[in-house]
VOMAR-729206 format. One record per residue (C-alpha): y, x, z. Coordinates in steps of 0.5 Angstrom, whole numbers, plus 2048, in hexadecimal, padded with zeros to 3 digits. Last residue first. Example, Ala and Ser with C-alpha at 12.3 -4.5 7.8 and 13.67 -1.06 7.14 Angstrom:
BEGIN
7FE81B80E/7F7819810/
This chain:
BEGIN
7F483072C/7F982B72E/7FA82E736/7FA82873B/7F382973D/7F583173E/7FA82F743/7F682A747/7F082F747/7F583474A/7F782F750/7F082D751/7EE834752/7F4835757/7F282F75B/7EB83275C/7EF83875F/7F183F75E/7F4843764/7ED846765/7EC84975D/7EB845757/7ED849751/7EF84774A/7EF84A743/7F284773D/7EE848736/7EC84C730/7EC853734/7F185273A/7F784D73B/7F984D742/7FA848748/7FF84474C/7FF83D74B/80683A74D/806836746/80B83B743/805840744/80083B741/80583A73B/80684173A/7FF84373A/7FD83E735/7FD84372F/7F8846733/7F3841730/7EF83E735/7E8840736/7E984173E/7E7848740/7E5848747/7E584C74D/7E2849753/7DC84D751/7D584A74F/7CE84B750/7C984674D/7CC848746/7CC842741/7D3841741/7D5848740/7D284B73A/7D4844736/7DC845739/7DE83F73C/7E383973A/7DE834737/7E282E73B/7DC82D740/7DB834741/7E2835743/7E1830748/7DB83274B/7DD83974B/7E383874F/7DF834754/7DA83A754/7E083E755/7E383A75B/7DC83A75F/7DA84175E/7E184475F/7E1840766/7DA842768/7DC84A766/7E284976A/7DE847770/7D984D76F/7DF85176F/7E184F776/7E884C777/7EA85277C/7E6857778/7EA855772/7F0856776/7EF85C779/7ED85F772/7F385D76F/7F7860775/7F4866773/7F686676C/7FD86476E/7FC86B772/7FA86E76C/80186C769/80586E76F/802874770/80387776A/7FF87D769/801885769/7FD88A765/7F688A763/7F1885765/7EC88575F/7EC88C75E/7EE88F764/7E988A768/7E488C764/7E4893767/7E489076E/7EA88F772/7EA890779/7ED897779/7F2895775/7F889577A/7F689B77D/7F589F776/7EF8A2775/7ED89E76F/7E589E76D/7E38A4769/7DE8A3763/7D78A0763/7DB899762/7DF89C75C/7D989D759/7D689675A/7DC893758/7D988C758/7D188C759/7D088C760/7D5886761/7D188275C/7CA883760/7CE881767/7D187B763/7D887A762/7DD875764/7E4875760/7EA871762/7F186F75F/7F886E762/7FF86E75E/80086775C/7FF860761/7F985F766/7F6859763/7EF85C763/7EE85775D/7F385B759/7F886075C/7F386475F/7F086975A/7E986A759/7E386F75A/7DC86F75B/7D887575A/7D087675B/7CF86F75A/7C886D75C/7CB867761/7C7869768/7CC86E76A/7D286A767/7D186376A/7D685E767/7D885776A/7DB853765/7E2852762/7E6858764/7E385D760/7E285A759/7E785B753/7E9862756/7E1864757/7E1869752/7D986C752/7D6873751/7CF873751/7CC87A750/7C587A74E/7C087F752/7BD879755/7BB87574F/7B6870751/7B986F758/7C0870755/7BF86B750/7BC866755/7C286675A/7C7865754/7C385F752/7C485C758/7CB85D757/7CA858751/7D085A74D/7D685574D/7D9853746/7E0851747/7E285173F/7E785673F/7E785A746/7E085B746/7DD85A74D/7D9860750/7DD86474B/7D8869748/7D7871748/7D0873747/7CE87B747/7C887F745/7C687B73F/7C087C73C/7C2878735/7BC873734/7BB87273C/7C287173E/7C386D738/7BD86873A/7BF868741/7C686673F/7C486173A/7BF85E73F/7C585D744/7CA85B73F/7C685573D/7CC85073C/7CF856737/7D385C739/7D1861733/7D0868736/7D486E734/7D2875733/7D487C736/7D4883736/7DB885738/7E1886734/7E688673A/7EA880737/7E487C737/7E187D73E/7E887C741/7E987673C/7E387273E/7E5870746/7ED870745/7EC86C73E/7E8866742/7E186573E/7E2863737/7DB866736/7D786873C/7D786F73E/7D087473E/7D287B73F/7CE88173D/7CF887741/7D088E73F/7D5891744/7D488F74B/7D888A74E/7DF88C751/7E488A74C/7E088474C/7E2882753/7E9885752/7EA88074C/7E787A750/7EB87B756/7F287B753/7F087574F/7EE872755/7F5872758/7F987675D/7F2878760/7EF878767/7E887B767/7E287876B/7DC87C76C/7DE87F772/7DF878775/7D7877774/7D6870770/7D5869772/7DA86576E/7DE863774/7DD869779/7DF86E773/7E586A772/7E786A77A/7E587277A/7EA873774/7EF86F777/7EF87477D/7EE87A779/7F5878775/7F987777C/7F687E77F/7F8882779/7FF87E778/80187F780/80788377F/80B87E77C/809879781/80D87D786/813879787/81A87B78A/81D87B783/81A874781/81787577A/81087377C/81286E781/81786A77C/81286B776/80C86877A/80F86277D/811860776/80A862773/80785E779/80B858777/809858770/802859772/802853776/80484E770/7FE85076D/7FE854767/7FD851760/7F885475B/7FB857754/7F885774D/7F185474F/7F4850755/7F884C74F/7F6845751/7FC843755/7FE83C755/80583C756/80A836757/80783575E/80A83C75F/805841762/807845769/80084776B/7FC846771/7FC83E770/7F883F76A/7F284176E/7F183A771/7EB83B775/
């Protein structure tokens, strides 16, 4: 299928910056225009249907990623959800975080001066994680499914193994650089919490996010408050105590509705088909970059790879790449790219063509 045909991308642009900001399909813009017009129509009633509208989106999200709708929370962004989650965990826990992981994931732990240790990210990351958890007796593991700088993707079967061997370990994942690239089954994943923002690989623009919790973790969060009095006001009768923490106040139905459109779009195309497409173009990119010795050593020999790649090209060439129509971003010691469903083998060829012209 020609996935690129669903997007408005100029022939002069090779868009490889999904890790920074994913593109929205053309149909999203059309829906947003209709939604805004209908929402603010004086005689309309959409403004009175916020609760039902958000619940429907959560139901579709839960169906796509196999989890209970009561365990899905609609967020303005992942950072809000993680801060709220950490505030609700019991005191005295020891946290394991990955060195150089996304700041929004690590700093809620660091800034609260919680008890934590860092795990070095290297080729054998999974072995290193288990060794450190055993050594330091961690209670909570926080990690991005895909590292935002080097693109290292955690072996998801390792998360299942880890949860099976250490059932009391709370495993929290940031899926912002992952969800939307392949099928994901939360109930059988081993994660206690998976959250993310929708503006990257979910292609849903800004102002929306998601958080899925396991039943085990839900019982631990804000435990004292959950034993207290529930809201009695009619408009809050259906809210749980956790709802009052994770979904306080009004929600932006345009932003969350756009996430809903992405859920329908991914369902229409099929996440298994998207996965196959990304595996094909990513394998091609890894092959071409490997021939030019432009891959990180800790990435090139890993069996499991993501479609987020840090090209070992001096960041000083960023402006040149951009001037050549290659949308990318400098990260770490290289140039970061991401290959999503609107990318093609021809996009990779164009990138190689520009790289080969650089006098290194």
